[in-house]
Residue frames as a rotation matrix with the C-alpha (Angstrom) as fourth column:
MET 1
-0.939 -0.209 -0.275 98.74
0.008 -0.809 0.588 -39.85
-0.345 0.550 0.761 -27.03
ALA 2
-0.613 0.783 0.104 95.36
0.419 0.211 0.883 -41.12
0.669 0.585 -0.458 -28.23
ASN 3
0.081 0.649 -0.756 93.83
0.996 -0.078 0.040 -39.91
-0.033 -0.757 -0.653 -24.95
ALA 4
-0.545 -0.300 -0.783 95.28
0.300 -0.942 0.152 -36.42
-0.783 -0.152 0.603 -25.48
SER 5
-0.989 0.145 0.001 93.77
-0.037 -0.255 0.966 -36.34
0.141 0.956 0.258 -28.89
LYS 6
-0.289 0.908 -0.304 90.40
0.763 0.410 0.499 -37.55
0.578 -0.088 -0.811 -27.57
ALA 7
-0.062 0.180 -0.982 90.50
0.870 -0.472 -0.142 -34.92
-0.488 -0.863 -0.127 -24.86
LYS 8
-0.839 -0.338 -0.426 91.23
0.081 -0.852 0.517 -32.20
-0.538 0.399 0.742 -27.39
GLY 9
-0.802 0.590 0.093 88.25
0.214 0.140 0.967 -33.34
0.557 0.796 -0.238 -29.45
THR 10
-0.088 0.779 -0.621 86.00
0.952 0.250 0.178 -33.47
0.294 -0.576 -0.763 -26.44
ASN 11
-0.390 -0.189 -0.901 87.11
0.579 -0.811 -0.081 -30.00
-0.716 -0.553 0.426 -25.30
TRP 12
-0.990 0.010 -0.138 86.38
-0.115 -0.611 0.783 -28.62
-0.076 0.792 0.606 -28.85
GLU 13
-0.464 0.882 -0.085 82.90
0.473 0.327 0.818 -30.21
0.749 0.339 -0.569 -28.96
SER 14
0.023 0.441 -0.897 82.10
0.994 -0.108 -0.027 -28.83
-0.109 -0.891 -0.440 -25.50
ALA 15
-0.649 -0.317 -0.691 83.22
0.313 -0.940 0.138 -25.38
-0.693 -0.127 0.710 -26.50
LEU 16
-0.910 0.412 0.050 81.01
-0.001 -0.123 0.992 -25.54
0.415 0.903 0.112 -29.71
VAL 17
-0.133 0.900 -0.416 77.99
0.841 0.324 0.433 -26.66
0.524 -0.292 -0.800 -27.62
THR 18
-0.192 0.057 -0.980 78.59
0.785 -0.591 -0.188 -23.73
-0.590 -0.805 0.069 -25.22
TYR 19
-0.910 -0.204 -0.361 78.82
-0.030 -0.836 0.548 -21.27
-0.413 0.509 0.755 -28.14
LEU 20
-0.721 0.693 0.015 75.72
0.203 0.190 0.961 -22.71
0.663 0.695 -0.278 -29.88
ARG 21
-0.139 0.705 -0.695 73.70
0.975 0.220 0.028 -22.60
0.173 -0.674 -0.718 -26.64
GLU 22
-0.295 -0.100 -0.950 74.54
0.555 -0.827 -0.086 -18.95
-0.778 -0.553 0.299 -26.15
HIS 23
-0.614 -0.098 -0.784 74.14
-0.374 -0.837 0.398 -17.70
-0.695 0.538 0.477 -29.72
HIS 24
-0.770 0.276 -0.575 71.91
-0.516 0.261 0.816 -20.17
0.375 0.925 -0.058 -31.58
ASN 25
0.188 0.828 -0.528 70.05
-0.328 0.560 0.761 -22.91
0.926 0.030 0.377 -29.78
PRO 26
-0.049 -0.264 0.963 69.90
-0.988 -0.128 -0.085 -23.38
0.145 -0.956 -0.255 -25.96
ALA 27
0.711 0.407 0.574 69.14
-0.522 0.852 0.042 -27.09
-0.472 -0.329 0.818 -26.57
ALA 28
0.448 -0.645 -0.619 72.32
-0.607 0.288 -0.741 -27.81
0.656 0.707 -0.262 -28.52
HIS 29
0.584 -0.273 0.765 74.12
-0.574 0.526 0.627 -30.96
-0.574 -0.805 0.150 -27.15
ARG 30
-0.499 -0.794 -0.348 76.76
-0.857 0.392 0.334 -33.45
-0.129 0.465 -0.876 -27.94
ASN 31
0.542 0.656 -0.526 75.60
-0.757 0.653 0.036 -36.65
0.367 0.378 0.850 -29.59
VAL 32
0.284 -0.430 0.857 76.41
-0.415 0.750 0.514 -40.16
-0.864 -0.502 0.034 -28.49
GLN 33
-0.460 -0.575 -0.677 78.63
-0.860 0.101 0.499 -41.81
-0.219 0.812 -0.541 -31.02
MET 34
0.431 0.806 0.406 76.77
-0.582 0.592 -0.557 -44.42
-0.689 0.003 0.724 -33.01
GLY 35
-0.193 -0.620 0.761 79.55
0.187 0.738 0.649 -46.15
-0.963 0.268 -0.026 -35.10
ALA 36
-0.777 -0.148 0.612 78.67
0.595 0.145 0.791 -46.74
-0.205 0.978 -0.025 -38.82
LYS 37
0.033 0.888 0.459 75.37
0.853 -0.265 0.449 -44.88
0.520 0.377 -0.766 -38.46
ASP 38
-0.567 -0.397 -0.722 76.92
0.731 -0.647 -0.219 -41.82
-0.380 -0.652 0.657 -36.72
ILE 39
0.429 0.818 0.385 74.66
0.894 -0.446 -0.047 -38.71
0.134 0.364 -0.922 -36.81
GLY 40
0.267 -0.449 0.853 77.34
0.103 -0.867 -0.488 -36.07
0.958 0.218 -0.185 -36.16
ASP 41
-0.629 -0.642 -0.437 79.13
0.537 0.048 -0.842 -34.79
0.562 -0.765 0.315 -33.14
ILE 42
-0.907 0.296 -0.299 76.62
0.051 -0.628 -0.776 -32.07
-0.418 -0.719 0.555 -32.13
ASP 43
-0.284 0.902 0.324 72.83
0.905 0.141 0.401 -31.78
0.316 0.407 -0.857 -32.40
GLY 44
0.335 0.521 -0.785 71.09
0.757 -0.645 -0.106 -28.46
-0.562 -0.559 -0.610 -32.33
TYR 45
-0.661 -0.441 -0.607 72.71
-0.107 -0.746 0.658 -26.54
-0.743 0.500 0.446 -35.28
TYR 46
0.144 0.977 -0.155 69.64
-0.365 -0.093 -0.926 -25.83
-0.920 0.190 0.343 -37.26
LEU 47
0.833 0.432 -0.345 69.11
-0.485 0.270 -0.832 -28.16
-0.267 0.860 0.434 -40.27
HIS 48
0.224 -0.905 -0.362 72.72
-0.775 0.059 -0.629 -29.45
0.591 0.422 -0.688 -40.04
ALA 49
0.902 -0.349 -0.254 74.63
0.431 0.770 0.471 -32.52
0.031 -0.534 0.845 -38.85
LEU 50
0.747 -0.621 0.235 77.62
-0.604 -0.783 -0.151 -30.96
0.278 -0.029 -0.960 -37.39
GLU 51
0.702 -0.626 -0.339 81.05
0.603 0.776 -0.185 -32.56
0.379 -0.075 0.922 -37.42
ALA 52
0.924 -0.378 0.055 83.48
-0.354 -0.794 0.495 -30.94
-0.144 -0.477 -0.867 -35.00
LYS 53
0.690 -0.723 -0.032 87.16
0.617 0.610 -0.496 -31.09
0.378 0.323 0.868 -35.88
ALA 54
0.830 -0.536 0.151 90.19
-0.539 -0.706 0.460 -29.83
-0.140 -0.463 -0.875 -33.89
GLU 55
0.716 -0.603 0.352 93.21
0.596 0.790 0.142 -31.44
-0.364 0.108 0.925 -35.58
LYS 56
0.006 -0.833 -0.554 96.68
-0.021 -0.554 0.832 -30.20
-1.000 0.007 -0.021 -36.47
SER 57
-0.963 -0.247 0.109 96.40
0.063 0.190 0.980 -31.65
-0.263 0.950 -0.168 -40.07
ILE 58
-0.117 0.961 -0.251 93.26
-0.434 -0.277 -0.858 -30.37
-0.893 0.008 0.449 -41.71
THR 59
-0.960 -0.043 0.276 91.73
0.198 0.594 0.780 -32.68
-0.197 0.803 -0.562 -44.38
LEU 60
-0.520 0.804 -0.289 88.63
-0.684 -0.595 -0.422 -30.82
-0.511 -0.022 0.859 -45.67
SER 61
-0.334 0.400 -0.854 87.58
-0.748 0.439 0.498 -33.50
0.574 0.805 0.152 -48.15
ASP 62
-0.700 0.085 -0.709 87.35
0.385 0.882 -0.274 -36.16
0.601 -0.464 -0.650 -45.43
TYR 63
-0.894 0.368 -0.257 85.53
0.092 -0.409 -0.908 -33.78
-0.439 -0.835 0.331 -43.12
ILE 64
-0.453 0.763 -0.461 82.90
-0.861 -0.509 0.004 -32.93
-0.232 0.399 0.887 -45.75
ALA 65
-0.440 0.273 -0.856 82.34
-0.358 0.821 0.445 -36.50
0.824 0.503 -0.263 -46.83
GLN 66
-0.826 0.068 -0.559 81.85
0.488 0.583 -0.650 -37.44
0.282 -0.810 -0.515 -43.24
ALA 67
-0.782 0.538 -0.315 79.52
-0.183 -0.681 -0.709 -34.50
-0.596 -0.496 0.631 -42.49
ASN 68
-0.378 0.635 -0.674 77.39
-0.902 -0.089 0.422 -35.31
0.208 0.767 0.607 -45.69
ARG 69
-0.542 0.154 -0.826 77.20
0.059 0.988 0.145 -39.02
0.838 0.030 -0.545 -44.72
GLU 70
-0.844 0.157 -0.513 76.18
0.535 0.178 -0.826 -38.20
-0.038 -0.971 -0.234 -41.14
ALA 71
-0.699 0.661 -0.272 73.55
-0.668 -0.740 -0.081 -35.63
-0.255 0.125 0.959 -42.39
ILE 72
-0.323 0.571 -0.755 71.85
-0.569 0.520 0.637 -38.53
0.756 0.635 0.157 -44.14
HIS 73
-0.528 0.069 -0.846 71.95
0.510 0.822 -0.252 -40.73
0.679 -0.565 -0.469 -41.07
ALA 74
-0.871 0.150 -0.469 70.61
0.369 -0.432 -0.823 -37.84
-0.326 -0.889 0.321 -38.96
GLY 75
-0.025 0.920 0.392 67.82
0.986 0.088 -0.144 -37.01
-0.167 0.383 -0.909 -41.31
GLN 76
0.195 -0.066 -0.979 69.17
0.192 -0.976 0.104 -33.49
-0.962 -0.208 -0.177 -41.80
PRO 77
0.942 0.214 0.258 69.27
0.290 -0.136 -0.947 -31.70
-0.168 0.967 -0.190 -45.20
PHE 78
0.647 -0.738 0.189 72.76
-0.364 -0.517 -0.775 -30.32
0.670 0.433 -0.604 -44.67
GLY 79
0.686 -0.582 -0.437 76.19
0.727 0.515 0.455 -31.41
-0.040 -0.630 0.776 -43.26
CYS 80
0.693 -0.557 0.457 79.01
-0.268 -0.789 -0.553 -29.30
0.669 0.261 -0.696 -42.20
ALA 81
0.219 -0.698 -0.682 82.31
0.896 0.421 -0.143 -29.46
0.387 -0.580 0.717 -40.39
VAL 82
0.934 -0.042 0.356 83.27
-0.158 -0.940 0.303 -26.87
0.322 -0.339 -0.884 -37.89
VAL 83
0.386 -0.903 -0.187 87.06
0.719 0.421 -0.553 -26.73
0.578 0.079 0.812 -37.88
LYS 84
0.833 -0.112 -0.541 88.95
0.374 -0.606 0.702 -25.08
-0.407 -0.787 -0.463 -35.08
ARG 85
0.635 -0.657 0.406 91.46
0.022 -0.511 -0.860 -22.45
0.772 0.555 -0.310 -35.98
ARG 86
0.092 -0.715 -0.693 94.71
0.929 0.312 -0.198 -22.76
0.358 -0.626 0.693 -34.08
MET 87
-0.735 -0.478 -0.480 95.27
0.671 -0.611 -0.419 -20.13
-0.093 -0.631 0.770 -31.44
LYS 88
-0.748 0.574 0.334 91.75
-0.357 -0.772 0.526 -18.66
0.560 0.274 0.782 -31.97
GLY 89
-0.709 0.551 0.441 88.56
-0.478 0.085 -0.874 -18.70
-0.519 -0.830 0.203 -30.09
THR 90
-0.467 0.568 0.678 85.41
0.482 0.806 -0.343 -20.66
-0.741 0.167 -0.650 -30.86
ALA 91
0.546 0.733 -0.405 83.70
0.113 -0.543 -0.832 -17.83
-0.830 0.409 -0.379 -32.84
ASP 92
0.097 -0.604 -0.791 86.69
-0.852 -0.461 0.248 -17.82
-0.514 0.650 -0.559 -35.20
ALA 93
-0.300 -0.171 0.939 86.22
0.069 0.977 0.200 -21.43
-0.952 0.125 -0.281 -36.24
TYR 94
-0.795 0.021 -0.607 85.66
-0.602 -0.159 0.783 -22.31
-0.080 0.987 0.139 -39.88
VAL 95
0.120 0.850 0.512 82.26
-0.275 0.524 -0.806 -23.71
-0.954 -0.044 0.296 -40.94
VAL 96
-0.695 -0.508 -0.508 82.92
-0.630 0.092 0.771 -25.84
-0.345 0.856 -0.384 -44.06
ARG 97
0.263 0.692 0.672 80.64
0.070 0.681 -0.729 -27.52
-0.962 0.239 0.130 -46.54
ASP 98
-0.617 -0.421 0.665 80.91
0.635 0.233 0.737 -28.40
-0.465 0.877 0.124 -50.19
LEU 99
-0.939 0.157 -0.306 79.58
-0.273 -0.882 0.383 -25.97
-0.210 0.444 0.871 -52.84
ALA 100
-0.574 0.764 -0.294 76.60
0.128 0.439 0.889 -28.20
0.808 0.473 -0.350 -53.74
THR 101
-0.212 0.514 -0.832 75.48
0.952 0.301 -0.057 -28.16
0.221 -0.804 -0.553 -50.14
ASP 102
-0.680 -0.146 -0.719 76.05
0.398 -0.897 -0.193 -24.44
-0.616 -0.417 0.668 -49.77
VAL 103
-0.905 0.412 -0.107 73.95
-0.314 -0.475 0.822 -23.72
0.288 0.777 0.559 -52.96
ARG 104
-0.341 0.808 -0.481 71.17
0.569 0.584 0.579 -25.90
0.749 -0.076 -0.658 -51.59
LEU 105
-0.237 0.191 -0.952 71.23
0.929 -0.241 -0.280 -23.89
-0.283 -0.951 -0.120 -48.33
MET 106
-0.867 -0.092 -0.489 71.33
0.013 -0.987 0.162 -20.53
-0.498 0.134 0.857 -50.07
ASN 107
-0.786 0.616 -0.060 68.44
-0.066 0.013 0.998 -21.55
0.615 0.788 0.030 -52.34
ARG 108
-0.137 0.738 -0.661 66.43
0.854 0.426 0.299 -22.54
0.503 -0.524 -0.688 -49.33
LEU 109
-0.437 -0.117 -0.892 67.29
0.687 -0.683 -0.246 -19.32
-0.581 -0.721 0.379 -47.52
LYS 110
-0.986 0.046 -0.158 66.40
-0.140 -0.738 0.660 -17.27
-0.086 0.673 0.734 -50.62
ALA 111
-0.433 0.878 -0.207 62.98
0.302 0.357 0.884 -19.05
0.849 0.320 -0.420 -50.92
ALA 112
-0.087 0.407 -0.909 62.30
0.988 0.155 -0.025 -18.47
0.131 -0.900 -0.416 -47.29
GLU 113
-0.648 -0.228 -0.727 63.10
0.382 -0.923 -0.050 -14.82
-0.659 -0.310 0.685 -47.45
THR 114
-0.909 0.416 -0.010 61.03
-0.188 -0.390 0.901 -14.33
0.371 0.821 0.433 -50.50
LEU 115
-0.194 0.867 -0.460 58.08
0.670 0.459 0.583 -15.95
0.716 -0.195 -0.670 -48.69
LEU 116
-0.198 0.040 -0.979 58.68
0.915 -0.350 -0.200 -13.72
-0.351 -0.936 0.033 -45.67
GLN 117
-0.886 -0.199 -0.419 58.97
0.090 -0.960 0.265 -10.61
-0.454 0.197 0.869 -47.74
TYR 118
-0.745 0.666 0.042 55.74
0.041 -0.017 0.999 -11.48
0.666 0.746 -0.015 -49.70
HIS 119
0.034 0.866 -0.498 53.71
0.606 0.379 0.700 -12.28
0.795 -0.326 -0.512 -46.61
ALA 120
-0.234 -0.206 -0.950 55.13
0.937 -0.309 -0.164 -9.92
-0.260 -0.928 0.265 -44.01
PRO 121
0.873 0.488 0.024 53.95
0.479 -0.845 -0.236 -6.32
-0.095 0.217 -0.972 -43.82
ASP 122
0.610 -0.646 0.460 56.62
0.203 -0.433 -0.878 -3.83
0.766 0.629 -0.133 -44.99
PRO 123
0.424 -0.523 0.739 58.01
-0.826 -0.558 0.079 -2.74
0.371 -0.644 -0.669 -41.67
VAL 124
0.810 -0.007 0.586 58.38
-0.335 0.815 0.474 -6.32
-0.481 -0.580 0.658 -40.55
TRP 125
0.820 -0.455 0.347 60.47
0.566 0.550 -0.614 -7.26
0.088 0.700 0.709 -43.51
ARG 126
0.503 -0.635 0.586 62.66
-0.134 -0.727 -0.673 -4.13
0.854 0.261 -0.451 -43.29
ILE 127
0.480 -0.311 0.821 63.40
-0.877 -0.175 0.447 -4.73
0.005 -0.934 -0.356 -39.55
PHE 128
0.831 -0.176 0.528 64.21
0.049 0.968 0.247 -8.35
-0.554 -0.179 0.813 -40.17
ASP 129
0.746 -0.539 0.392 66.46
0.519 0.100 -0.849 -7.47
0.419 0.836 0.354 -43.08
GLU 130
0.450 -0.550 0.704 68.33
-0.494 -0.809 -0.317 -4.76
0.744 -0.205 -0.636 -41.06
TYR 131
0.693 -0.075 0.717 68.71
-0.672 0.290 0.681 -7.07
-0.259 -0.954 0.151 -38.04
HIS 132
0.741 -0.306 0.598 70.31
0.282 0.950 0.138 -9.75
-0.610 0.067 0.790 -40.03
ARG 133
0.738 -0.558 0.380 72.70
0.286 -0.252 -0.925 -7.51
0.611 0.791 -0.026 -42.01
GLU 134
0.905 -0.421 0.052 74.84
-0.206 -0.329 0.921 -7.03
-0.371 -0.845 -0.385 -38.84
ALA 135
0.557 -0.780 -0.284 78.40
-0.640 -0.186 -0.746 -6.44
0.529 0.597 -0.602 -39.94
VAL 136
0.639 -0.452 -0.623 81.15
0.563 0.826 -0.022 -8.86
0.525 -0.336 0.782 -39.04
C-alpha cells in the first residue's frame, strides 16, 4: 500500500510540474528529497517552496507548517501547499497558505504594482492591468 501512495504522490508532483512548465515556468522541476532540510517537492513556482499533496484525508495545518519550514530551507520568502482535488484536474487544485504568508505576498505584489504604475508609461500600465484581470 505504501508503494501505491508513493506512486499517487509522484504522479501528482509530475502533473504539477507539467502544468507549471506550460503556464508559469518552463524550468519547473521536482526536487530531490533532502530529509530534515527538505526544500519542497517542486522548484520553479516563483518565490515559493511548493509542497504537493494528493491525500484522501486533508490536514491543512500540517501542510502549511511543512511548506513554511521548507520555504526557510529553500531560501524562499513564501511556502504553499498545492492540494489535489478529488476527481478534478490539475488546474482545479487548491493553493493553500496561512493568512500571514498571504498578506506578506499581497503586500509585495501591491508594492511591485505601485512601482510599475509609477515608473511605466500610462499605456503600459493599462495593458498590464487588463491582461492580468483575466476572469476565472
